C-alpha positions in Angstrom: 57.2 11.5 82.9 57.1 15.2 83.7 59.6 17.3 85.6 58.9 20.3 87.7 60.8 23.6 87.1 62.9 22.7 90.1 64.2 19.4 88.6 67.5 20.8 87.3 68.3 22.4 90.7 67.6 19.1 92.4 70.0 17.3 90.1 72.7 19.9 90.8 72.2 19.6 94.5 72.2 15.8 94.3 75.4 15.8 92.4 77.0 18.2 94.9 76.0 16.0 97.8 77.3 12.9 96.0 80.7 14.5 95.4 80.9 15.8 99.0 80.0 12.3 100.2 82.5 10.6 98.0 85.4 12.7 99.3 84.4 12.0 102.9 84.8 8.2 102.4 88.5 8.7 101.7 88.9 10.5 105.1 88.5 9.3 108.7 84.8 9.3 109.7 85.4 12.0 112.3 82.8 14.3 110.8 79.7 16.2 111.8 76.9 16.4 109.3 75.4 19.9 108.8 72.0 19.8 107.1 70.3 22.8 105.6 66.6 22.3 105.0 64.2 24.3 103.0 60.5 23.3 103.1 58.9 24.0 99.8 56.2 22.2 97.8 58.0 20.7 94.9 55.2 18.6 93.4 52.5 16.1 94.2 52.7 12.4 94.8 50.6 10.0 92.7 47.8 10.3 95.4 47.9 14.1 95.3 49.8 14.7 98.6 52.3 17.6 98.4 56.0 16.7 98.2 57.8 19.2 100.4 61.5 19.4 101.3 64.8 20.1 99.9 68.0 19.7 101.9 71.7 19.9 101.4 74.0 17.9 103.7 77.6 19.0 104.3 80.2 17.1 106.3 82.6 18.9 108.6 85.7 17.0 109.6 87.3 17.3 113.0 89.9 14.6 112.5 92.7 17.2 112.9 91.3 18.7 116.1 91.8 17.9 119.8 88.3 18.0 121.2 89.6 17.7 124.7 90.6 21.4 124.6 88.4 24.5 124.5 90.3 25.7 121.4 89.6 22.5 119.5 85.9 22.6 120.4 85.7 26.3 119.4 87.4 25.6 116.1 84.9 22.8 115.3 82.0 25.0 116.2 83.3 27.8 113.9 83.7 25.3 111.1 80.2 24.1 111.6 78.7 27.6 111.7 80.7 28.6 108.6 79.4 25.5 106.8 75.8 26.2 107.9 76.0 29.8 106.7 77.4 28.9 103.3 75.1 25.9 102.8 72.0 27.9 103.7 73.1 30.7 101.3 73.5 28.1 98.6 70.1 26.7 99.3 68.5 30.2 99.4 70.0 31.0 96.0 69.1 27.7 94.4 65.6 27.3 95.8 64.1 30.6 97.0 61.0 30.0 99.1 58.6 32.4 100.7 58.7 32.6 104.5 62.1 31.1 105.0 65.2 33.0 105.9 68.9 32.2 105.9 69.0 32.9 109.6 66.3 30.3 110.3 68.1 27.8 108.1 71.4 28.4 109.9 69.8 28.1 113.4 68.1 24.8 112.4 71.3 23.5 110.9 73.3 24.4 114.0 70.6 22.9 116.3 70.8 19.7 114.2 74.6 19.5 114.5 74.7 20.3 118.2 74.1 16.7 119.5 76.8 15.4 117.1 79.3 17.9 118.5 78.3 17.0 122.1 78.8 13.3 121.3 82.2 13.9 119.6 83.4 16.0 122.6 82.2 13.3 125.0 83.9 10.6 123.1 87.2 12.5 122.9 87.2 13.0 126.7 86.7 9.3 127.5 89.9 7.5 128.4 91.1 5.2 125.7 
């Protein structure tokens, strides 16, 4: 079995994701998942197709927020943006790739989290 030069970085990223996921199980599942994705060719499959993608998922809890208020929603959005920025910086440092930027990564991470935020806000506003 051969490993690419990126194998140690993938192991570190996988361990970080596992640790982050393990801590989330102990908490309420009121979380938004922020995913930073970097498309790079990391190897080839047995049939020669390129294997491309590296991602880091981070969970942002909103269990302590009141999403029926503008302040609660704004706090959640800030947490998500801060998480996207730090996750994309980590991904950029770990796996530099030509043509990708932190700004693009952050935008894509925020775009991916937006439907989850909308669903959480909608659920919070429904009468119980």
